[in-house]
N, C-alpha and C positions, 0 to 999 in steps of 0.2 A: 408884581409877580412875587409869589411866595417862595419859601425855601424849597429845595428838591423834595419830591415825594419820597416817602419811606416805605419799607416793606409792609407796614401796617395798613397802608392804603389798598393793598391787594388782598382783601379778605377772602376773595374766592380762591386765592392761590396757596393759602397756607392754613393749617389747622392750629387750634390753641394748644399750648404745651400741656403735658399731662401724661397719664399712663398710655402706653402705646396700645392701639386697638388692633386686634388680630383679625385678619380677613381671610376667608377661604370660601370658594364657591365653584360651581361648574357652569359651563356655558349653556345658554338656552337659545334655541333656534325657533323662529316663527315659521309657520307653514307657508307664508307668502314670500319667503326669502328667494326661493328658486325663481319665482316669476319676476321679482324685482331686479334680479341680476341682469337679465337680458335688457331691461329698460335702462338701467344705470349704465351698462357698458355702451349702449348706443349713444347716450348723452355724453359719456366720457370721450368717445371717439369723435363726436362732433366738436367738442371743445378743443381737444388736442390738435386735430387737423385744421381747426379754424384759426389757430395761432401759428404764425409763420416766423420762424427764426432761421432765416436762410443761411446764417453764418455758422450754424451748428454742423459739425462733421457727422455724416451718416456712416456708422460702422457696420461691418458685416457681423451678424449675430445669429445664432441658431434658435433664437426665441421666436415663437409663433407670432403672427401679425397681431392677433388679439390674445392677450394674457387673461385668463379667467380669474374672477375674484376667488372662487374656491381653490384651495391648495390640496391637490390630490397626491396619492402615492406615498404619503408619510404614515406608515403603518405603526403607530406607537403602541406599546403594550397597554393593556388595560390598567387603569388606576395610575396613569402617568401624571405626575404633579411637577410643575415648574415653579420654583420660588422666585419672587420679585421683592427686592428691598428698595424702599423709597425713603426719603427724608421729608418729614413735615413737622410743623411746630415752630414756635417762636425761638429765637436764638440760633437758628440754623439757616440763616439767609443764603449763604453760599451753597450749601449742600442741597437746599430745597429748590435750586434753580431748575432741577430736572424732574421734579415730582410729576408735573403734568405731561412732560415728554414721555414718561414711562407708559402712558396710556396707549402707545403704539403696541404694547404687549396684548392689549385687548383685541386689537385688529388681527394680530397673528392667531390668537386663540379662536376667534370666530371664523376666520378664513379656513383654518384647519378643520373646524367643526363642519363647515359647509362641504369640505372635501371628504368627510367621513371619519376624521380622526379627532377623538375627544381628549383634550387635556384640561387639567385643572390648574388655575393660577392661585398660588398661595402667597399672600402679600403680608409683609411685615414693615414696620416703621422703625428706623434706627434712631430717630430723634436728633440726628446730627452729632452724636457723641460716640466715643470709643466703646463705652459700656453698652450703649444702646445697640451698636453695631454687633458686638459679640452676642448679646441677648437675641437679637433678631435672627442671626445666623443659627444659633443654637435651636431656636424655635422651629426653623425650617428643617434642620436635621431631624428633629424629633417627629416632624410631620411627614417625613419620607419623600422629600422632593428629589428629583433626579439631577437637578442642577439649579443654579441661581443666576438670575439677571440682577446685577447690583446697579440700580439706576440712580446713582448718587455720585458725589465727588468730594475730595478732601482727604486729609490724612486719617480721619477717624475710621474710614472704611477698612483700614489694615487690620483692625482688631477682629472684624467679622471674617475677613479673608483668612486669617490664621485659624479660626475655628473650622472653616470649610476645608482647609488643607489637612487638618487633623483627621477629618472624616472622609477624605478622598472625594470631596464634592466639587464639581466643576463650577467655576464662576466666570461669567462673561460681563465685562464692563463696557457698556455702550458709550459712556461719556467721560471716562477717566482713564488715565494711563495705568499700566500695571506697576504696582509698588515693587521696589527692588527686593530681590530674593524671594518673591512669592512664587509658589508652585501651583499648577492646576488652575491658572488664571489667564484669560484671554481678553484682549481689548480691541474695540472698534475705533478707538480714538487715535489720532496721529501721535507718533512717538516724539519725544523731546528733541532728538537730533534733527528730525524732519522739520518740526516747527521752527527750530533755531535757524536752520538753513533758509527756510522760506521767508522768515521775518528779515533776516540779514539781506536776502536778495531784494526784497521790496524796499527796505530802508536805504539801500545803496543808491537809489535813484533820487534821494533827497539830500540837500546840502546841510540842513540843520533840523533834524527831527527833535521833538520834545517828548519825554516820557512823563505822562501824568500817572503817577503810581498810587492807585487806590487799593492795591492788594495783589495777590498771586495771579499768575497766568502768563507772564512774559518769560520765555525760556531764559535760564540763568546765563547762557552764553551770549545773549544779545545785550550789547553794551551801548548805552545812549548817554552821551556826555551831559546833556541838559535834562534835569529832572525836577518835577514838583511832586511833593509827597502829600497825599491827603491825610489829614489828621482825624482819626476815628472820633466820632461824636460831634464833629463840626459840620456845618453846612458846606456845600460845594461852591458857594457863591464867590468867595474870595479867591479860591483856586482857579475858578473859571475866568475871573476878571484878570488875574495875573497871566494866565495862559493866553487869553485874548490879546493882551497888550504885547506879548512876546511874538505873536503872529503878525503884528502890525495892523490889526483890524481896530476899528473904533468901537469899543464895547458899549458906548452910549449913543451911537448913531441909530436913527430910526426907532427911537424909544427903547433902546437897549437898557436892561436893568442893571443898576449900579451895585446891587447886592446888599443894601441896608446900610447900617452905620459903619464908621471906620473901625469900631471895635469888633464888628462881625466879620471883617475881611481879612482875618488871619488864619484861614482854613488851610494854608499850605506853607511849607517851609520855603525859605528863600531859594531861588534858583542858583545853581552853581555858576560861577563866572563863565561867560561864553563870548565868542565873537559877536559883533553887533549885527550880524546878518539876521534877518527875520526868520522865525521858525516857519518852516514850510510843510510840516506834517506833525500830527500829534499821535502818539501811541498811548492808548488808554488800557490799563490793566485793572483787574479787580472783579468782585462778584457782579453778576449780571444786573441786579437792581441798581447798584451804585454806578456801574458803567452807563446805564440808561439815564440816571439822574444827572450825571456830569455831562453827558452828551447834550442833554436838553439845555443845561446852563451854558455850555459853550455856544450852542446855536443862538440862544437868546442874547448873546454878546457879539453876534455877527461874525463868529469864526467860520471861515469858509475853506480852510485848508483841509486836506484829507484827514480823517480820524480813523486810525488803524486799531481796531478793537481786538482783545484777546478772545480765545474760543468760547468763553462763557457767553459771549454775545449771541451765539447760535441757539441759546436756550429760550423757552417760551417766556421766562421772566423778563428778559431784555425787551422783547417785542411788546409785551403787555404794558410794561412801564413806559416805554416810549409813547404808546398810544394814550395812556393815562395822562402823561405830561403834555400831550399835544405837540410833541417833537416831530420834526419832519424826517422822512425817510428818503434818502437819495444815495446814488453811488459814491458820494464822498464818505459814506460809512462803509468800512471794509473790515475784513477779518481774514484769518488763515485757517483752512480746514479742508475736509473732503467735500466734494460736490455731491451733496446728499439731500438737498432741499427739493421743494415741489417743482422748481424749474426744470429738473431732470426729466419730468414727465412730458416736456415739450419736444423731446428728441424722438427721432424715428428709429433709434437703435433698440437693442434688447433692454437696456436699462430704462429707456423711456417708456417702453411698453409695460415693463414690470412695475415701475413707479406709478404708472397710470392705473394699474389694477389695484395697487395699495390705496390710492386716493379714491378710486371707485368704491372700495370696501368701506372707507371712512364715510362717504356719502350715504351708502346703503345702511350702515349701522346707525347713523344719525337720524335717518328717516323712519326707521322702524319704531322709534319711540319706546322701546323696551330695554334696549341694551344700556347697561350702567357703566360708569367709569371704573377704573381699576380698583378704587377703594369703596365702591358702591355707595357713595354719598352724594352723587349727582348723576344726571343722565350723561351718556356718552356724547350726546350732541353738544353739551356745554363745554366739553374739552376737545372737541373735534379739531379745532384749529391748532392744538398743541401736540396731538398724538404724533410721535416721531418714528421715522422709519428705522432708526438705529435700534430702538427698543423692540420693534417688530422683528427685525432680523435676528436679534439676540435670542428671542424666544424660539423663532423658527429653527435656528441652529441647534438649540438644545433638544427640540422635538425630533429633528432629523437624527441627531446622535442617539437618542433613545430608541428610535426605530431601527437604526443600523445595529445597535447593540442587542436589540430584541430583549431588553431587560430594563427594569427600573432600579437596578443596583447602581449606586452612584459611581463606583470605581469603573464599572464596565461602560457606563455612559461617558465618563471622562476620557477613557481610552478611545472610544469611538469618535468623540469630538476631536481628539488630536489627529485623527486621520481624515477629517472632513474638509472638503473644499466646496465652495458654493459660487455659482454664477447667476446672472439674471434669469436664466431659464429655470432656476430653482425657486423663483418668486421672491428673492431678496430685492431690496430697494437700493442697496448701496453698491460700491465697487466690488470686484471679485474678492473672495475671501479664501484664505488657506489657514486652517487651524493647526498646521504643523508647527507654527511659530506663535508665541504669545501675541506678537504683533500681527494681527489677522489680515489687515489690509496692507498690501505691498505698494499700492499706488502712492504717488507723492501728493502731499497736501498742496493746495493752490490758493491764490488770492481770490477771495469772494467779495462780491459787491452787493450792497443792499438795494432793493427796489421796493417801492410802495405800490407797484402795479398789481392790480387785482387779477389773478389768473383765473378765478372762477372754478378752481379744481377742488376746493373744499366747501362744505355747506356753510351758509351764512347763519350766524347765531348771535343773539344779543350778548350772550355771556362768553362767547368764544372769540378772542381777539386774533385776527389774522390779517395783519397790516404790513408784514415784511416778508420778503422772499430773498434768499441769497442765491446769486448766480455767478458763474465764472465769467471772466473777461471774454467778450466776443472775439473770435479768431480774426486776425487781420485779413482784410479782403485782398 
């Protein structure tokens, strides 16, 4: 077995470094779409009702039994432009975790178009740097967008947010928390205090958890006595070997890989002194690609204790790297976050029906053969497994704010957004949202479990990896 795969192995998922390319286009609709909608919805209904999850609670919800793919009643002004900032290019491994997830924005644009509302997506690449962030936001201001979906993560985004604030431009963060002291910014991600509380709650059930620290992601207030620190530039083999030994597993059993020579097994600092109880859970923090590599190395050394991942693991990069490495997907892989993945579509409540419509739209756009991805360098079908509901909902929120404002003036749209609240009946895929607070989702984050079960809710594609779904713990019977 070789060393852990690196970001360079995912050539489909990142672009070469260089000058940022500016993208701007309008949606296109084929004449056959209206006919396809009926067929797709019928297939979606058959799939959803063919999967039984008897332990899901059915909630009372005012959403129609069938939620249509077109989103109607959002009367945006003419020439409405919504900005989207993504991160691509080498040297931006962490921030680029969300580049393909941002393709959920394309789904929102096309669903609005089917409902009679034309919006334009204007896309900029911040290249993972503070300067690039400021330049990308400045370019969007100059192009007259009504608001921005900033589909990236990391401290570098603060520079762009400062530019947006200066111009009264609303910013919605689908995947990152709101930086301190920022104004005119909303987030769909759980807040730090909530994550801290949920991590603490989960870890309280273990006697000796171990933190494998490969980067940011674990809330500062979560204290774990035992820690192994990944050294940048080294392979994860030595760290995985040491972690495996601390769990009491035999890292060499059943052909487990020893990790190369003795000189190569110094990829981690020595663990802090601890009682001789075996580690019964591992908390893994860091960028998605690195989390996936270390997860595979732990599995190859026969580690069977639960691995609690930080929220970056919900990004497409984590899923794709797991598949590339041949790692297994099971409920021993867990994370903390909102219940926002495809498994929501299996429910019979309003969120289930709204999520089903989102996934039906993904299948429709993949089948038409004409729709391109967000950056127009690949077909949408190639990224259909990664298109994320959070990016979809962020674009939809800005479009509804522009409609409520009756204007494309950024300040008026921002004011309208601050008074906006959305539920499943408004075609969002996530929990209820209230933009009166920068923390849009008031629901508590929950423990999520990974499954490799193929739900059949997204189209199959050779270039679109869809091997992992996050679901909540089944309710007690």
